[in-house]
Chimera marker file (.cmm) of the C-alpha trace (Angstrom):
<marker_set name="trace">
<marker id="1" x="3.499" y="5.070" z="-10.114" r="1" g="1" b="0" radius="0.5"/>
<marker id="2" x="3.739" y="4.012" z="-6.694" r="1" g="1" b="0" radius="0.5"/>
<marker id="3" x="4.366" y="0.394" z="-4.641" r="1" g="1" b="0" radius="0.5"/>
<marker id="4" x="1.737" y="0.747" z="-1.795" r="1" g="1" b="0" radius="0.5"/>
<marker id="5" x="2.392" y="-1.808" z="1.297" r="1" g="1" b="0" radius="0.5"/>
<marker id="6" x="-0.823" y="-3.146" z="2.870" r="1" g="1" b="0" radius="0.5"/>
<marker id="7" x="-1.542" y="-4.622" z="6.491" r="1" g="1" b="0" radius="0.5"/>
<marker id="8" x="2.025" y="-4.106" z="8.173" r="1" g="1" b="0" radius="0.5"/>
<marker id="9" x="0.634" y="-6.398" z="11.100" r="1" g="1" b="0" radius="0.5"/>
<marker id="10" x="-0.236" y="-9.581" z="8.767" r="1" g="1" b="0" radius="0.5"/>
<marker id="11" x="2.770" y="-9.059" z="7.452" r="1" g="1" b="0" radius="0.5"/>
<marker id="12" x="4.872" y="-8.927" z="10.484" r="1" g="1" b="0" radius="0.5"/>
<marker id="13" x="2.774" y="-12.070" z="12.121" r="1" g="1" b="0" radius="0.5"/>
<marker id="14" x="3.365" y="-13.629" z="8.498" r="1" g="1" b="0" radius="0.5"/>
<marker id="15" x="7.401" y="-12.759" z="8.755" r="1" g="1" b="0" radius="0.5"/>
<marker id="16" x="7.620" y="-14.372" z="12.727" r="1" g="1" b="0" radius="0.5"/>
<marker id="17" x="5.388" y="-17.513" z="11.544" r="1" g="1" b="0" radius="0.5"/>
<marker id="18" x="7.956" y="-18.100" z="9.011" r="1" g="1" b="0" radius="0.5"/>
<marker id="19" x="11.117" y="-17.364" z="11.186" r="1" g="1" b="0" radius="0.5"/>
<marker id="20" x="9.944" y="-19.687" z="14.042" r="1" g="1" b="0" radius="0.5"/>
<marker id="21" x="8.834" y="-22.653" z="11.332" r="1" g="1" b="0" radius="0.5"/>
<marker id="22" x="12.508" y="-22.456" z="9.632" r="1" g="1" b="0" radius="0.5"/>
<marker id="23" x="14.016" y="-22.314" z="13.210" r="1" g="1" b="0" radius="0.5"/>
<marker id="24" x="12.496" y="-25.192" z="14.403" r="1" g="1" b="0" radius="0.5"/>
<marker id="25" x="12.955" y="-26.840" z="11.144" r="1" g="1" b="0" radius="0.5"/>
<marker id="26" x="16.622" y="-26.022" z="11.063" r="1" g="1" b="0" radius="0.5"/>
<marker id="27" x="16.993" y="-27.276" z="14.760" r="1" g="1" b="0" radius="0.5"/>
<marker id="28" x="14.813" y="-30.915" z="14.177" r="1" g="1" b="0" radius="0.5"/>
<marker id="29" x="17.188" y="-31.161" z="11.104" r="1" g="1" b="0" radius="0.5"/>
<marker id="30" x="20.313" y="-30.750" z="13.348" r="1" g="1" b="0" radius="0.5"/>
<marker id="31" x="18.859" y="-32.904" z="15.926" r="1" g="1" b="0" radius="0.5"/>
<marker id="32" x="18.327" y="-35.638" z="13.720" r="1" g="1" b="0" radius="0.5"/>
<marker id="33" x="21.294" y="-35.185" z="11.471" r="1" g="1" b="0" radius="0.5"/>
<marker id="34" x="19.569" y="-35.103" z="8.275" r="1" g="1" b="0" radius="0.5"/>
<marker id="35" x="21.782" y="-33.959" z="5.243" r="1" g="1" b="0" radius="0.5"/>
<marker id="36" x="19.248" y="-33.111" z="3.130" r="1" g="1" b="0" radius="0.5"/>
<marker id="37" x="17.719" y="-30.047" z="5.156" r="1" g="1" b="0" radius="0.5"/>
<marker id="38" x="21.062" y="-28.034" z="6.276" r="1" g="1" b="0" radius="0.5"/>
<marker id="39" x="20.962" y="-24.633" z="8.000" r="1" g="1" b="0" radius="0.5"/>
<marker id="40" x="21.899" y="-22.643" z="4.561" r="1" g="1" b="0" radius="0.5"/>
<marker id="41" x="18.293" y="-24.346" z="2.828" r="1" g="1" b="0" radius="0.5"/>
<marker id="42" x="16.391" y="-23.794" z="5.748" r="1" g="1" b="0" radius="0.5"/>
<marker id="43" x="17.434" y="-19.870" z="5.996" r="1" g="1" b="0" radius="0.5"/>
<marker id="44" x="17.159" y="-19.410" z="2.126" r="1" g="1" b="0" radius="0.5"/>
<marker id="45" x="13.659" y="-20.882" z="2.409" r="1" g="1" b="0" radius="0.5"/>
<marker id="46" x="13.183" y="-18.129" z="4.924" r="1" g="1" b="0" radius="0.5"/>
<marker id="47" x="14.437" y="-15.687" z="2.900" r="1" g="1" b="0" radius="0.5"/>
<marker id="48" x="12.340" y="-16.747" z="0.009" r="1" g="1" b="0" radius="0.5"/>
<marker id="49" x="8.882" y="-17.094" z="1.897" r="1" g="1" b="0" radius="0.5"/>
<marker id="50" x="9.381" y="-13.803" z="3.619" r="1" g="1" b="0" radius="0.5"/>
<marker id="51" x="10.066" y="-11.885" z="0.219" r="1" g="1" b="0" radius="0.5"/>
<marker id="52" x="6.799" y="-13.991" z="-0.822" r="1" g="1" b="0" radius="0.5"/>
<marker id="53" x="4.844" y="-12.325" z="2.307" r="1" g="1" b="0" radius="0.5"/>
<marker id="54" x="6.232" y="-9.178" z="0.643" r="1" g="1" b="0" radius="0.5"/>
<marker id="55" x="4.913" y="-9.109" z="-2.421" r="1" g="1" b="0" radius="0.5"/>
<marker id="56" x="1.832" y="-10.917" z="-1.622" r="1" g="1" b="0" radius="0.5"/>
<marker id="57" x="0.851" y="-7.351" z="0.427" r="1" g="1" b="0" radius="0.5"/>
<marker id="58" x="2.623" y="-5.163" z="-2.144" r="1" g="1" b="0" radius="0.5"/>
<marker id="59" x="0.327" y="-3.176" z="-4.219" r="1" g="1" b="0" radius="0.5"/>
<marker id="60" x="1.147" y="-0.857" z="-7.461" r="1" g="1" b="0" radius="0.5"/>
<marker id="61" x="-0.444" y="2.058" z="-7.411" r="1" g="1" b="0" radius="0.5"/>
<marker id="62" x="-0.796" y="4.119" z="-10.763" r="1" g="1" b="0" radius="0.5"/>
<marker id="63" x="-3.049" y="7.113" z="-9.980" r="1" g="1" b="0" radius="0.5"/>
<marker id="64" x="-2.197" y="7.381" z="-5.901" r="1" g="1" b="0" radius="0.5"/>
<marker id="65" x="-4.764" y="10.435" z="-5.859" r="1" g="1" b="0" radius="0.5"/>
<marker id="66" x="-7.417" y="8.535" z="-7.358" r="1" g="1" b="0" radius="0.5"/>
<marker id="67" x="-6.027" y="5.532" z="-4.904" r="1" g="1" b="0" radius="0.5"/>
<marker id="68" x="-6.239" y="7.978" z="-2.215" r="1" g="1" b="0" radius="0.5"/>
<marker id="69" x="-9.815" y="9.160" z="-2.705" r="1" g="1" b="0" radius="0.5"/>
<marker id="70" x="-10.999" y="5.784" z="-3.253" r="1" g="1" b="0" radius="0.5"/>
<marker id="71" x="-9.557" y="5.090" z="0.645" r="1" g="1" b="0" radius="0.5"/>
<marker id="72" x="-11.204" y="7.590" z="1.950" r="1" g="1" b="0" radius="0.5"/>
<marker id="73" x="-14.783" y="6.663" z="0.399" r="1" g="1" b="0" radius="0.5"/>
<marker id="74" x="-14.524" y="3.543" z="2.060" r="1" g="1" b="0" radius="0.5"/>
<marker id="75" x="-16.681" y="3.840" z="5.309" r="1" g="1" b="0" radius="0.5"/>
<marker id="76" x="-17.489" y="7.667" z="4.775" r="1" g="1" b="0" radius="0.5"/>
<marker id="77" x="-21.082" y="9.375" z="4.921" r="1" g="1" b="0" radius="0.5"/>
<marker id="78" x="-22.880" y="10.714" z="2.396" r="1" g="1" b="0" radius="0.5"/>
<marker id="79" x="-21.682" y="13.941" z="3.114" r="1" g="1" b="0" radius="0.5"/>
<marker id="80" x="-18.236" y="12.839" z="3.061" r="1" g="1" b="0" radius="0.5"/>
<marker id="81" x="-18.853" y="10.863" z="-0.381" r="1" g="1" b="0" radius="0.5"/>
<marker id="82" x="-20.132" y="13.759" z="-1.985" r="1" g="1" b="0" radius="0.5"/>
<marker id="83" x="-17.467" y="15.876" z="-1.501" r="1" g="1" b="0" radius="0.5"/>
<marker id="84" x="-15.008" y="13.059" z="-2.222" r="1" g="1" b="0" radius="0.5"/>
<marker id="85" x="-16.910" y="12.823" z="-5.775" r="1" g="1" b="0" radius="0.5"/>
<marker id="86" x="-16.665" y="16.725" z="-6.179" r="1" g="1" b="0" radius="0.5"/>
<marker id="87" x="-13.439" y="16.899" z="-5.306" r="1" g="1" b="0" radius="0.5"/>
<marker id="88" x="-12.591" y="13.796" z="-7.967" r="1" g="1" b="0" radius="0.5"/>
<marker id="89" x="-14.722" y="15.444" z="-10.778" r="1" g="1" b="0" radius="0.5"/>
<marker id="90" x="-12.932" y="19.007" z="-9.997" r="1" g="1" b="0" radius="0.5"/>
<marker id="91" x="-9.515" y="17.489" z="-10.486" r="1" g="1" b="0" radius="0.5"/>
<marker id="92" x="-10.606" y="16.198" z="-13.679" r="1" g="1" b="0" radius="0.5"/>
<marker id="93" x="-11.809" y="18.646" z="-14.794" r="1" g="1" b="0" radius="0.5"/>
<marker id="94" x="-8.702" y="20.739" z="-14.355" r="1" g="1" b="0" radius="0.5"/>
<marker id="95" x="-6.591" y="17.985" z="-16.040" r="1" g="1" b="0" radius="0.5"/>
<marker id="96" x="-8.460" y="17.453" z="-18.837" r="1" g="1" b="0" radius="0.5"/>
<marker id="97" x="-8.325" y="21.535" z="-19.170" r="1" g="1" b="0" radius="0.5"/>
<marker id="98" x="-4.528" y="22.214" z="-18.655" r="1" g="1" b="0" radius="0.5"/>
<marker id="99" x="-3.559" y="20.379" z="-21.689" r="1" g="1" b="0" radius="0.5"/>
<marker id="100" x="-0.752" y="23.191" z="-22.613" r="1" g="1" b="0" radius="0.5"/>
<marker id="101" x="2.586" y="21.842" z="-22.314" r="1" g="1" b="0" radius="0.5"/>
<marker id="102" x="3.622" y="25.036" z="-20.357" r="1" g="1" b="0" radius="0.5"/>
<marker id="103" x="4.832" y="25.204" z="-16.564" r="1" g="1" b="0" radius="0.5"/>
<marker id="104" x="1.719" y="27.210" z="-15.381" r="1" g="1" b="0" radius="0.5"/>
<marker id="105" x="-0.569" y="23.779" z="-16.955" r="1" g="1" b="0" radius="0.5"/>
<marker id="106" x="1.451" y="21.773" z="-15.005" r="1" g="1" b="0" radius="0.5"/>
<marker id="107" x="1.454" y="23.679" z="-11.835" r="1" g="1" b="0" radius="0.5"/>
<marker id="108" x="-2.217" y="23.519" z="-11.982" r="1" g="1" b="0" radius="0.5"/>
<marker id="109" x="-2.673" y="20.267" z="-12.237" r="1" g="1" b="0" radius="0.5"/>
<marker id="110" x="-0.237" y="19.652" z="-9.612" r="1" g="1" b="0" radius="0.5"/>
<marker id="111" x="-1.956" y="21.985" z="-7.225" r="1" g="1" b="0" radius="0.5"/>
<marker id="112" x="-5.351" y="19.662" z="-8.056" r="1" g="1" b="0" radius="0.5"/>
<marker id="113" x="-3.482" y="16.650" z="-7.015" r="1" g="1" b="0" radius="0.5"/>
<marker id="114" x="-2.107" y="18.089" z="-4.039" r="1" g="1" b="0" radius="0.5"/>
<marker id="115" x="-5.751" y="19.376" z="-3.115" r="1" g="1" b="0" radius="0.5"/>
<marker id="116" x="-7.298" y="16.309" z="-4.163" r="1" g="1" b="0" radius="0.5"/>
<marker id="117" x="-5.067" y="14.142" z="-1.723" r="1" g="1" b="0" radius="0.5"/>
<marker id="118" x="-5.739" y="16.925" z="1.505" r="1" g="1" b="0" radius="0.5"/>
<marker id="119" x="-9.137" y="16.489" z="1.330" r="1" g="1" b="0" radius="0.5"/>
<marker id="120" x="-9.226" y="12.713" z="0.898" r="1" g="1" b="0" radius="0.5"/>
<marker id="121" x="-6.578" y="12.720" z="4.060" r="1" g="1" b="0" radius="0.5"/>
<marker id="122" x="-8.954" y="14.886" z="5.740" r="1" g="1" b="0" radius="0.5"/>
<marker id="123" x="-11.921" y="13.032" z="5.010" r="1" g="1" b="0" radius="0.5"/>
<marker id="124" x="-9.857" y="9.938" z="6.570" r="1" g="1" b="0" radius="0.5"/>
<marker id="125" x="-8.710" y="11.777" z="9.517" r="1" g="1" b="0" radius="0.5"/>
<marker id="126" x="-12.400" y="13.454" z="10.279" r="1" g="1" b="0" radius="0.5"/>
<marker id="127" x="-13.638" y="9.410" z="9.898" r="1" g="1" b="0" radius="0.5"/>
<marker id="128" x="-10.865" y="8.516" z="12.401" r="1" g="1" b="0" radius="0.5"/>
<marker id="129" x="-11.978" y="11.169" z="15.013" r="1" g="1" b="0" radius="0.5"/>
<marker id="130" x="-15.768" y="10.830" z="14.920" r="1" g="1" b="0" radius="0.5"/>
<link id1="1" id2="2" r="1" g="1" b="0" radius="0.2"/>
<link id1="2" id2="3" r="1" g="1" b="0" radius="0.2"/>
<link id1="3" id2="4" r="1" g="1" b="0" radius="0.2"/>
<link id1="4" id2="5" r="1" g="1" b="0" radius="0.2"/>
<link id1="5" id2="6" r="1" g="1" b="0" radius="0.2"/>
<link id1="6" id2="7" r="1" g="1" b="0" radius="0.2"/>
<link id1="7" id2="8" r="1" g="1" b="0" radius="0.2"/>
<link id1="8" id2="9" r="1" g="1" b="0" radius="0.2"/>
<link id1="9" id2="10" r="1" g="1" b="0" radius="0.2"/>
<link id1="10" id2="11" r="1" g="1" b="0" radius="0.2"/>
<link id1="11" id2="12" r="1" g="1" b="0" radius="0.2"/>
<link id1="12" id2="13" r="1" g="1" b="0" radius="0.2"/>
<link id1="13" id2="14" r="1" g="1" b="0" radius="0.2"/>
<link id1="14" id2="15" r="1" g="1" b="0" radius="0.2"/>
<link id1="15" id2="16" r="1" g="1" b="0" radius="0.2"/>
<link id1="16" id2="17" r="1" g="1" b="0" radius="0.2"/>
<link id1="17" id2="18" r="1" g="1" b="0" radius="0.2"/>
<link id1="18" id2="19" r="1" g="1" b="0" radius="0.2"/>
<link id1="19" id2="20" r="1" g="1" b="0" radius="0.2"/>
<link id1="20" id2="21" r="1" g="1" b="0" radius="0.2"/>
<link id1="21" id2="22" r="1" g="1" b="0" radius="0.2"/>
<link id1="22" id2="23" r="1" g="1" b="0" radius="0.2"/>
<link id1="23" id2="24" r="1" g="1" b="0" radius="0.2"/>
<link id1="24" id2="25" r="1" g="1" b="0" radius="0.2"/>
<link id1="25" id2="26" r="1" g="1" b="0" radius="0.2"/>
<link id1="26" id2="27" r="1" g="1" b="0" radius="0.2"/>
<link id1="27" id2="28" r="1" g="1" b="0" radius="0.2"/>
<link id1="28" id2="29" r="1" g="1" b="0" radius="0.2"/>
<link id1="29" id2="30" r="1" g="1" b="0" radius="0.2"/>
<link id1="30" id2="31" r="1" g="1" b="0" radius="0.2"/>
<link id1="31" id2="32" r="1" g="1" b="0" radius="0.2"/>
<link id1="32" id2="33" r="1" g="1" b="0" radius="0.2"/>
<link id1="33" id2="34" r="1" g="1" b="0" radius="0.2"/>
<link id1="34" id2="35" r="1" g="1" b="0" radius="0.2"/>
<link id1="35" id2="36" r="1" g="1" b="0" radius="0.2"/>
<link id1="36" id2="37" r="1" g="1" b="0" radius="0.2"/>
<link id1="37" id2="38" r="1" g="1" b="0" radius="0.2"/>
<link id1="38" id2="39" r="1" g="1" b="0" radius="0.2"/>
<link id1="39" id2="40" r="1" g="1" b="0" radius="0.2"/>
<link id1="40" id2="41" r="1" g="1" b="0" radius="0.2"/>
<link id1="41" id2="42" r="1" g="1" b="0" radius="0.2"/>
<link id1="42" id2="43" r="1" g="1" b="0" radius="0.2"/>
<link id1="43" id2="44" r="1" g="1" b="0" radius="0.2"/>
<link id1="44" id2="45" r="1" g="1" b="0" radius="0.2"/>
<link id1="45" id2="46" r="1" g="1" b="0" radius="0.2"/>
<link id1="46" id2="47" r="1" g="1" b="0" radius="0.2"/>
<link id1="47" id2="48" r="1" g="1" b="0" radius="0.2"/>
<link id1="48" id2="49" r="1" g="1" b="0" radius="0.2"/>
<link id1="49" id2="50" r="1" g="1" b="0" radius="0.2"/>
<link id1="50" id2="51" r="1" g="1" b="0" radius="0.2"/>
<link id1="51" id2="52" r="1" g="1" b="0" radius="0.2"/>
<link id1="52" id2="53" r="1" g="1" b="0" radius="0.2"/>
<link id1="53" id2="54" r="1" g="1" b="0" radius="0.2"/>
<link id1="54" id2="55" r="1" g="1" b="0" radius="0.2"/>
<link id1="55" id2="56" r="1" g="1" b="0" radius="0.2"/>
<link id1="56" id2="57" r="1" g="1" b="0" radius="0.2"/>
<link id1="57" id2="58" r="1" g="1" b="0" radius="0.2"/>
<link id1="58" id2="59" r="1" g="1" b="0" radius="0.2"/>
<link id1="59" id2="60" r="1" g="1" b="0" radius="0.2"/>
<link id1="60" id2="61" r="1" g="1" b="0" radius="0.2"/>
<link id1="61" id2="62" r="1" g="1" b="0" radius="0.2"/>
<link id1="62" id2="63" r="1" g="1" b="0" radius="0.2"/>
<link id1="63" id2="64" r="1" g="1" b="0" radius="0.2"/>
<link id1="64" id2="65" r="1" g="1" b="0" radius="0.2"/>
<link id1="65" id2="66" r="1" g="1" b="0" radius="0.2"/>
<link id1="66" id2="67" r="1" g="1" b="0" radius="0.2"/>
<link id1="67" id2="68" r="1" g="1" b="0" radius="0.2"/>
<link id1="68" id2="69" r="1" g="1" b="0" radius="0.2"/>
<link id1="69" id2="70" r="1" g="1" b="0" radius="0.2"/>
<link id1="70" id2="71" r="1" g="1" b="0" radius="0.2"/>
<link id1="71" id2="72" r="1" g="1" b="0" radius="0.2"/>
<link id1="72" id2="73" r="1" g="1" b="0" radius="0.2"/>
<link id1="73" id2="74" r="1" g="1" b="0" radius="0.2"/>
<link id1="74" id2="75" r="1" g="1" b="0" radius="0.2"/>
<link id1="75" id2="76" r="1" g="1" b="0" radius="0.2"/>
<link id1="76" id2="77" r="1" g="1" b="0" radius="0.2"/>
<link id1="77" id2="78" r="1" g="1" b="0" radius="0.2"/>
<link id1="78" id2="79" r="1" g="1" b="0" radius="0.2"/>
<link id1="79" id2="80" r="1" g="1" b="0" radius="0.2"/>
<link id1="80" id2="81" r="1" g="1" b="0" radius="0.2"/>
<link id1="81" id2="82" r="1" g="1" b="0" radius="0.2"/>
<link id1="82" id2="83" r="1" g="1" b="0" radius="0.2"/>
<link id1="83" id2="84" r="1" g="1" b="0" radius="0.2"/>
<link id1="84" id2="85" r="1" g="1" b="0" radius="0.2"/>
<link id1="85" id2="86" r="1" g="1" b="0" radius="0.2"/>
<link id1="86" id2="87" r="1" g="1" b="0" radius="0.2"/>
<link id1="87" id2="88" r="1" g="1" b="0" radius="0.2"/>
<link id1="88" id2="89" r="1" g="1" b="0" radius="0.2"/>
<link id1="89" id2="90" r="1" g="1" b="0" radius="0.2"/>
<link id1="90" id2="91" r="1" g="1" b="0" radius="0.2"/>
<link id1="91" id2="92" r="1" g="1" b="0" radius="0.2"/>
<link id1="92" id2="93" r="1" g="1" b="0" radius="0.2"/>
<link id1="93" id2="94" r="1" g="1" b="0" radius="0.2"/>
<link id1="94" id2="95" r="1" g="1" b="0" radius="0.2"/>
<link id1="95" id2="96" r="1" g="1" b="0" radius="0.2"/>
<link id1="96" id2="97" r="1" g="1" b="0" radius="0.2"/>
<link id1="97" id2="98" r="1" g="1" b="0" radius="0.2"/>
<link id1="98" id2="99" r="1" g="1" b="0" radius="0.2"/>
<link id1="99" id2="100" r="1" g="1" b="0" radius="0.2"/>
<link id1="100" id2="101" r="1" g="1" b="0" radius="0.2"/>
<link id1="101" id2="102" r="1" g="1" b="0" radius="0.2"/>
<link id1="102" id2="103" r="1" g="1" b="0" radius="0.2"/>
<link id1="103" id2="104" r="1" g="1" b="0" radius="0.2"/>
<link id1="104" id2="105" r="1" g="1" b="0" radius="0.2"/>
<link id1="105" id2="106" r="1" g="1" b="0" radius="0.2"/>
<link id1="106" id2="107" r="1" g="1" b="0" radius="0.2"/>
<link id1="107" id2="108" r="1" g="1" b="0" radius="0.2"/>
<link id1="108" id2="109" r="1" g="1" b="0" radius="0.2"/>
<link id1="109" id2="110" r="1" g="1" b="0" radius="0.2"/>
<link id1="110" id2="111" r="1" g="1" b="0" radius="0.2"/>
<link id1="111" id2="112" r="1" g="1" b="0" radius="0.2"/>
<link id1="112" id2="113" r="1" g="1" b="0" radius="0.2"/>
<link id1="113" id2="114" r="1" g="1" b="0" radius="0.2"/>
<link id1="114" id2="115" r="1" g="1" b="0" radius="0.2"/>
<link id1="115" id2="116" r="1" g="1" b="0" radius="0.2"/>
<link id1="116" id2="117" r="1" g="1" b="0" radius="0.2"/>
<link id1="117" id2="118" r="1" g="1" b="0" radius="0.2"/>
<link id1="118" id2="119" r="1" g="1" b="0" radius="0.2"/>
<link id1="119" id2="120" r="1" g="1" b="0" radius="0.2"/>
<link id1="120" id2="121" r="1" g="1" b="0" radius="0.2"/>
<link id1="121" id2="122" r="1" g="1" b="0" radius="0.2"/>
<link id1="122" id2="123" r="1" g="1" b="0" radius="0.2"/>
<link id1="123" id2="124" r="1" g="1" b="0" radius="0.2"/>
<link id1="124" id2="125" r="1" g="1" b="0" radius="0.2"/>
<link id1="125" id2="126" r="1" g="1" b="0" radius="0.2"/>
<link id1="126" id2="127" r="1" g="1" b="0" radius="0.2"/>
<link id1="127" id2="128" r="1" g="1" b="0" radius="0.2"/>
<link id1="128" id2="129" r="1" g="1" b="0" radius="0.2"/>
<link id1="129" id2="130" r="1" g="1" b="0" radius="0.2"/>
</marker_set>
């Protein structure tokens, strides 16, 4: 299981907006002399809003290899989709076939996962270059 953080740019923009809005609110409260909006409350509100933004952009991924293959399939051409499908099938076949608890079977499954991740990364890189 992995925690994947998506859309860094939107998170950074959101954090900037929260900081600006909370600073403006704190400045306004200080000018007006509001007792309800003390700087501590505004800073705490900014922290809660930033945490909410972070949680909104975080995603739990249980199978990182399947997630990498799915991300590589987005916008891929037919040839790349066929390669990714064969990779996923081969990974699944190897994982099902390696049912023994010894270290050789575990190493085989890890090698299949590494190869599938590398193929997904290669497909993404190929699309970026093409």
